[in-house]
C-alpha positions in Angstrom: 60.0 99.9 112.6 56.2 99.7 114.3 54.7 102.9 115.7 57.5 105.3 114.7 56.5 107.7 112.5 59.0 109.4 110.0 61.4 111.5 111.8 63.5 111.3 114.9 61.9 109.5 118.0 63.5 109.5 121.4 64.8 106.1 123.1 66.4 105.8 126.3 68.4 108.3 126.8 69.9 108.9 123.2 68.1 109.7 120.3 66.6 107.4 117.2 67.4 108.6 114.0 64.5 107.0 112.0 63.3 107.3 108.4 63.2 110.9 108.4 62.7 111.1 104.8 65.1 108.6 103.4 62.8 106.2 102.4 60.3 108.6 100.8 60.2 107.7 97.4 62.2 104.7 97.5 59.9 102.0 97.5 61.1 98.6 99.1 64.9 98.1 99.5 66.0 95.1 97.8 68.8 94.4 100.7 69.4 90.9 100.0 70.6 89.9 96.3 70.1 86.4 94.7 73.6 85.3 95.3 73.0 85.6 98.9 70.5 83.1 99.7 73.0 80.5 98.0 76.1 81.4 99.7 74.0 81.6 103.0 73.2 77.9 102.4 76.8 77.0 101.4 77.8 79.3 104.6 75.7 77.2 106.8 76.8 73.8 105.6 80.6 74.8 106.2 80.1 76.2 109.4 78.9 72.5 110.9 82.7 71.1 110.0 84.6 74.2 111.2 86.9 74.2 113.7 87.3 78.0 114.4 85.4 81.2 113.0 86.8 84.9 112.2 83.8 87.0 112.4 84.7 89.8 111.0 83.0 93.3 111.2 83.4 96.9 110.6 84.4 98.5 114.0 82.7 101.4 113.1 79.5 99.6 113.6 80.5 96.4 115.6 76.5 95.5 116.1 75.1 96.4 113.5 77.9 94.3 111.3 76.3 91.3 112.8 74.4 89.1 110.4 72.0 88.2 112.9 70.7 85.3 111.1 74.1 83.2 111.9 74.3 84.1 115.0 72.8 81.3 116.6 75.0 78.9 114.6 78.4 81.2 115.5 77.4 81.5 118.9 78.0 78.0 119.4 81.3 77.9 117.7 85.1 78.6 118.5 85.0 82.1 117.3 86.8 85.6 117.8 84.9 88.5 116.4 87.4 90.8 114.1 86.3 94.3 114.5 88.5 95.7 111.4 89.2 99.3 109.9 89.7 100.5 113.5 91.7 103.0 111.8 88.5 104.5 110.8 87.0 103.9 114.4 87.1 106.5 117.0 90.0 104.9 119.5 88.4 106.5 122.5 85.4 104.4 122.4 87.2 101.4 121.3 88.2 99.8 125.0 84.6 100.2 125.8 83.6 97.5 122.8 86.2 95.1 123.7 85.4 95.5 127.5 81.2 94.8 126.4 82.3 91.9 124.5 84.7 90.4 127.2 81.5 90.6 129.4 79.9 88.7 126.8 82.3 86.0 127.2 83.5 86.8 123.5 87.0 86.7 122.2 87.0 90.4 120.5 90.2 92.2 118.9 90.2 95.2 116.9 92.5 95.1 113.9 93.4 96.5 110.4 93.1 93.8 107.7 96.2 95.8 105.7 98.6 95.9 108.6 100.6 92.5 108.8 101.0 92.9 112.9 97.7 93.1 113.1 96.8 90.5 111.6 99.5 88.5 113.0 98.1 89.5 116.1 94.7 88.1 115.4 96.6 84.7 113.8 98.1 84.2 117.3 94.8 84.6 119.1 93.7 81.9 116.6 96.4 79.5 117.3 96.0 80.1 120.9 92.4 79.2 120.8 93.0 76.3 118.5 95.9 74.9 120.7 94.2 71.9 122.2 92.1 71.1 118.9 95.7 70.9 117.2 97.3 68.1 118.9 94.4 65.6 117.9 93.2 66.6 114.7 95.4 66.5 111.4 93.5 69.2 109.5 91.8 72.3 110.8 89.4 74.8 109.4 89.2 78.2 109.9 86.0 80.0 108.6 86.0 84.0 107.4 82.5 85.1 107.3 80.7 88.3 107.9 78.3 90.8 105.9 79.9 92.9 102.4 82.5 94.9 102.5 83.7 94.4 106.0 87.3 93.6 104.8 87.0 89.6 104.4 89.4 89.3 101.5 91.5 91.8 102.8 92.4 89.6 106.1 92.4 86.6 103.8 95.1 88.3 101.4 97.3 89.7 104.4 96.9 86.1 106.2 98.0 84.5 102.6 101.0 86.9 103.1 102.0 86.4 106.7 101.7 82.5 105.8 103.7 82.3 102.3 106.7 84.0 104.7 106.2 81.2 107.5 105.7 78.2 105.0 108.3 79.2 101.7 107.4 76.1 100.2 103.9 75.6 100.0 102.5 75.7 97.0 101.2 79.3 95.8 97.4 79.8 95.9 95.4 82.3 94.1 94.6 85.8 96.6 91.4 86.7 97.4 89.3 88.6 95.4 89.2 92.4 96.2 86.7 95.0 94.9 85.5 98.3 96.1 81.6 97.2 96.2 79.8 94.8 98.4 79.2 91.5 97.4 82.6 90.8 95.2 83.4 87.5 96.5 80.7 85.2 95.6 82.4 81.9 95.7 83.9 80.2 99.0 87.1 79.2 98.3 89.9 78.0 100.7 93.5 79.0 101.7 95.8 76.6 103.1 98.0 78.7 105.6 100.0 75.9 107.3 101.1 72.0 107.5 101.5 69.6 110.7 98.5 69.9 111.5 97.0 71.2 107.6 95.2 74.4 108.7 92.9 76.1 106.0 91.6 79.3 106.0 88.1 79.2 103.9 86.9 82.7 102.5 82.7 83.2 102.3 81.1 86.0 100.3 79.7 88.5 102.5 76.0 88.2 103.0 73.3 90.1 104.7 70.3 88.9 106.3 67.1 89.0 104.1 65.4 91.3 105.7 66.4 94.5 108.2 63.4 95.5 110.0 65.3 98.5 111.8 65.7 101.1 109.2 68.5 103.1 111.2 70.8 99.4 110.9 70.1 99.4 107.3 71.3 102.9 107.4 74.6 102.3 108.9 75.4 99.2 106.9 75.0 101.6 103.5 77.2 104.2 105.4 79.6 101.7 105.7 79.5 100.6 102.3 77.9 97.0 103.2 74.7 97.9 101.1 75.4 100.1 97.5 75.3 103.1 97.8 72.9 103.0 94.7 70.4 100.7 96.3 69.4 102.9 99.0 70.8 106.1 97.7 73.5 108.5 97.9 70.9 111.5 98.8 68.9 109.4 101.8 72.8 108.5 102.9 74.3 111.7 103.4 71.0 112.9 104.8 71.6 110.0 107.9 75.0 111.2 107.9 74.5 114.7 108.3 71.7 113.9 110.9 74.4 111.5 113.1 77.0 114.5 113.2 74.4 117.0 114.0 72.6 115.1 116.7 76.5 114.4 118.1 77.3 117.9 118.1 80.8 116.6 116.1 81.1 120.1 114.4 81.7 121.8 117.4 85.3 119.8 117.9 86.4 121.1 114.7 86.6 124.4 115.8 90.4 124.5 116.7 90.9 123.6 112.9 90.0 126.6 111.2 92.9 128.9 112.4 95.3 126.6 110.8 93.9 127.4 107.1 96.7 127.5 105.0 96.4 130.5 102.8 97.3 130.5 98.7 96.0 126.9 98.6 92.9 126.3 96.7 90.5 123.4 97.5 90.1 120.4 95.9 87.7 120.3 92.7 86.9 116.3 92.9 87.0 113.2 94.9 89.6 111.7 93.0 91.5 114.5 94.0 91.7 112.9 97.8 92.3 109.3 96.2 96.3 108.0 96.4 97.9 108.0 93.3 99.8 105.1 92.9 101.7 106.5 89.9 103.3 109.5 91.6 103.7 109.8 95.4 101.8 112.8 97.7 103.8 115.8 98.0 103.8 118.2 100.8 101.5 120.7 98.5 99.0 117.9 97.8 98.9 117.1 101.3 98.0 120.9 102.3 95.4 121.0 98.9 93.9 118.2 101.0 93.4 119.5 104.0 92.0 123.2 103.2 89.5 121.1 101.0 88.1 119.2 103.8 88.8 121.8 106.4 85.8 123.9 104.4 83.1 121.2 104.2 84.1 121.2 108.1 83.7 124.4 108.4 80.4 124.6 106.5 79.1 122.2 109.0 80.3 124.1 111.8 79.1 127.3 110.8 75.5 126.3 110.2 75.2 124.0 113.2 76.8 127.2 115.4 74.1 129.5 114.0 71.3 127.1 114.4 68.2 128.3 116.3 66.4 125.3 116.1 65.6 121.8 118.0 67.8 119.6 116.6 65.0 116.7 118.0 62.6 118.4 116.0 62.3 116.5 112.5 61.3 119.7 111.0 63.8 121.6 112.2 66.9 119.0 111.7 65.6 118.4 107.9 65.5 122.1 107.4 69.1 122.4 109.1 70.3 119.7 106.7 69.0 121.2 103.3 70.6 124.2 104.4 74.2 122.2 104.8 73.4 120.8 101.7 73.2 123.9 99.7 76.5 125.7 101.3 78.3 122.1 100.6 77.3 122.6 97.3 79.0 126.1 97.0 82.2 124.3 99.3 82.7 121.6 97.1 82.2 123.6 93.8 79.3 122.1 92.0 77.6 124.3 90.0 74.2 125.3 91.3 72.4 124.7 88.3 73.5 120.9 87.7 70.6 118.8 87.5 72.0 116.2 89.9 73.4 118.4 92.5 72.6 116.7 95.6 73.9 113.7 94.2 77.1 114.9 93.5 77.4 116.9 96.8 76.1 113.4 98.3 78.8 111.1 96.8 81.9 113.1 97.6 80.7 114.1 101.4 80.0 110.2 101.7 83.6 109.8 100.2 85.3 112.0 102.8 83.5 110.2 105.3 84.4 106.6 104.1 87.8 107.6 103.9 88.1 108.8 107.0 88.7 112.6 106.1 86.0 113.6 108.7 87.7 111.5 111.8 87.0 107.8 112.9 83.4 107.4 114.3 81.7 104.1 116.1 78.1 104.9 114.9 76.5 101.9 116.8 76.2 102.8 120.9 77.8 100.2 123.3 75.0 98.4 125.4 74.8 98.4 129.3 76.7 96.1 131.1 74.2 94.3 132.9 
């Protein structure tokens, strides 16, 4: 960002959270792994012959999760923007985003790729939009595109499950590969979802643009998991998340929670304690165990922000607040203070809470003004 010094700079009515030390010692960030160049070329060639595009974006970053290099091609196609992970996005703001895309004359639908009813709603919209084409074309191609880790493969799997139920006689096809790390799907594969006419859904690998000029967009993508944590650094991502929470005053909304702490329940000792256990169902004591753990983290952030006497618009003051919060989170998260990788451990656990929705639903992008 030309002319922007490390720190926080005002931009319009809001605050732009800039580099604020996030790039110190980090060098150049490799946003564009080698396989993405070949994948982008393949996607462009298939876009030319596709009849419809489902562009999957992360509902928490409706603009930042768009691949800007592909937008000129996508804008000329029949398309619906599927804002996935709506369960992690703030429902009080989501309707404003739908209205924004509607003002741009762009079909948009908030979905949860793991919900069959939600995906069915998306398929109904796609079929409606293809109604005229279906009457004269024997074969139709629907392409699914998006940056890494927005849930494309999960969507493909749900579509395949619905198609298998609709058309039980069709040959079984391999499910799309789903992985926890961005960039798992590296090949482009087709999945037949309908007969007469034949409709194929093309899954594609997630690709980022070769360079991201706006560091904040890059940090949002990293926070949402579209860029591997190790590329940016867990601590830098956690610092950014704390800066967002503090400048928005989010911890103040958590104050009513602190009267409901369950006595006699100790906080969890590891992030894995918060993850679903596939071997046995979670019981009520497990839920209380997790909730008390989350409440302690929220209490730390509320206490430090409410006692903060500096200015959130001052780079130095905000950095001092975040440093203090890191120290207190280390205690809350039961991480030994002598641990050599203490900050990294704090960051990993804190980011896990955000990504699982334990800190609440968020939309990190600001809705553009509708002119």
